[in-house]
C-alpha positions in Angstrom: 0.0 0.0 0.0 3.0 2.3 0.3 3.3 4.6 -2.7 5.9 7.2 -1.7 8.2 8.1 1.2 10.4 11.0 2.2 13.4 10.8 4.4 14.3 14.1 6.2 17.9 15.3 5.8 19.8 18.3 7.1 22.7 18.0 4.6 21.6 16.8 1.2 25.1 16.3 -0.2 26.1 14.1 2.8 22.8 12.1 2.7 23.1 11.7 -1.0 26.6 10.3 -0.7 25.5 8.0 2.2 22.5 6.4 0.4 24.4 6.1 -2.9 27.2 4.3 -1.1 25.0 2.0 0.9 22.6 1.0 -1.8 24.8 1.4 -4.9 22.4 3.7 -6.6 22.4 7.2 -8.2 20.3 9.8 -6.5 19.3 12.8 -8.6 19.0 16.1 -6.5 16.6 18.8 -7.6 15.9 22.2 -6.0 12.1 22.9 -6.0 12.1 26.5 -4.8 14.2 26.0 -1.7 12.9 22.4 -1.1 15.7 20.0 -2.0 14.6 16.6 -3.3 17.0 13.7 -3.7 15.1 11.2 -5.9 15.7 7.5 -5.3 15.6 5.5 -8.6 12.3 3.7 -9.2 12.3 -0.1 -9.5 10.3 -1.4 -12.6 8.1 -3.8 -10.7 4.6 -2.5 -9.9 4.7 -3.7 -6.3 7.7 -1.4 -5.5 7.3 2.1 -4.2 10.0 4.8 -4.3 10.8 8.0 -2.5 13.2 10.8 -1.9 15.6 12.5 0.5 14.1 15.8 1.4 15.7 18.9 2.9 13.3 21.6 4.1 12.8 23.4 7.4 9.7 21.5 8.4 11.3 18.0 7.9 13.3 16.9 10.9 15.3 13.7 11.1 14.6 11.4 14.1 16.2 8.3 15.6 13.1 7.4 17.6 10.0 9.2 16.2 7.9 8.6 13.1 7.4 5.9 10.6 10.1 3.2 10.1 10.9 2.7 6.4 12.2 -0.7 5.4 14.5 -0.9 2.3 14.5 -4.3 0.4 17.8 -6.1 0.2 19.2 -9.3 -1.2 20.9 -9.9 2.1 20.9 -7.2 4.8 24.5 -8.3 5.8 25.7 -6.6 2.6 24.4 -3.1 3.5 25.2 -3.6 7.2 28.9 -4.0 6.2 28.8 -0.7 4.3 26.8 1.5 6.7 29.5 2.3 9.3 32.0 3.2 6.6 29.5 5.4 4.9 28.8 7.4 8.1 25.8 5.5 9.6 25.4 3.4 12.8 24.0 -0.1 13.0 21.6 -0.3 15.9 20.1 -3.7 15.4 22.1 -6.3 13.4 20.6 -9.0 11.2 17.7 -10.5 13.1 15.5 -13.3 11.9 11.8 -12.4 11.9 10.8 -16.0 11.3 12.0 -18.8 9.0 9.3 -18.1 6.5 9.4 -14.3 6.6 13.1 -13.5 6.5 15.5 -11.0 8.2 15.6 -7.4 9.2 18.1 -4.9 10.6 17.9 -1.2 11.8 20.4 1.6 11.3 20.8 5.3 11.9 21.7 7.1 8.6 24.1 10.0 8.2 21.3 12.5 9.0 20.1 10.8 12.2 17.1 8.9 10.8 16.1 5.4 12.0 15.9 3.2 8.8 15.4 -0.5 8.4 16.4 -3.2 6.0 14.6 -6.4 5.0 15.7 -9.5 3.1 14.5 -13.1 2.6 18.2 -14.3 3.2 
């Protein structure tokens, strides 16, 4: 049911570098009249949603409040190995949800947002 998400940032350049490094993607930044958007690349499958990094005065990063966004992964261990080197902090390592469901992990990004990962492996 999720269609779009926005991750608050205080430094677009730093956040862009962090997410490009961790997820090996290219993020296009656009200035929309003082509101900076860093567009995540869309996935072609209809069941996938996409979103953006957003820098604006009313968007405030948080390590504890708000919605927790889960990024899909082939194996969360791959991103967990990169996150500290890219400027983030792993706060919950790879944890099995159940044998049928898969695994999750939680990290704090370069901007102070709590973000999660999910993989079947």
